[in-house]
N, C-alpha and C positions, 0 to 999 in steps of 0.2 A: 536330601531334597529334590527335585528330578531336575534335569536337564532339562533346556527351553527346547523344545520340539524347532527342526531345521527349518519347516517350512517359516515358522513362527519370528525367527530370526532372521529370514530372509525379509520376511514382511517389514522388522523391524528397522531394518535395517536400510531397505526399501526407505523409509518413512524417516529416517534418519541422516538421511541423502537429501533429501526435498526439503524436508527445514531447513539445512543447510542453504539448500540455491533460494529459498523463502527470503529467508535472511540474506544475502547477499543482493538479492532483484531490490527486495529494500533501499537497501543498502546506497545504492548507483539510481533509487528511482528516488530518495533522496536528496542526492548529490545537486541530479537536475532540479529539481522544485528551490534545493537552496538559490541554485543558479538566476530562477526567475525570483525569488522574495528577492535579492541583489534588483535585481534589474527592474520589479514594479517600486522599490525602496528608491531609488539613484530616479527612477523615472513620475515619485512620486504619483502611483497606482496605487488603489484601493488594496487591504492584502489578501481578500477572499473576492474574488468572481460568483457567483449564484449562477446567473446561464451556464457559463462553464461545467460546474459542479453538477446542473443541472442534466445538461448533454454525458457529462461521464457520468451519472450514478443509469442515464438511461442506458449505454452506451455499456458499462459494464453486466449490469443486468439481460440485454439482452444476449451478452457473450457467456454466461452463467447458465443462461441456458441452454444453449448448444451444447456447453460443456457436461448438463446433468446438472448443474451445481447446484441448490438451492439460488436462484435471484434475490429474495432477502436477508442470506446468509451476507450474498457478497457487497451489497444495498451498506450492510452494517461494518462493513468491514471498509469496505472506500470510504464509509463515515467520520472514524476512523482514524484514517491515515488521511483523510482531507485536514479533517480538525487539526490534527498534528499538524503539516503544512500550514494551516494556516499559523499555525502560537507561532513560527519559525523566520514567518515572514512577520510575522509583527513584533519579534526581535530582532531581524536584520533593521524595522524603520528607526527600530530602539536609538537614541543619541550613547554615543562609547562614553 
């Protein structure tokens, strides 16, 4: 078995660090959206806000383009996150 080239190891270490950062950032984002869900439940607001979601998608697509990331990928990623956030908001509304 051959040793992993140093450059490959360095790149993989960077990827591992970025993956960890993504997880921590997502955790912080979900802490914020959990508070939003609690507030929406208390104010009896709908879990979903299609106008806000549309604006967020447009904003993230523009950010992705500026970062040389596929805007379609960014939109799919955000759609996945939004779906999970709405699920959490629905759970916050459910009677305990």
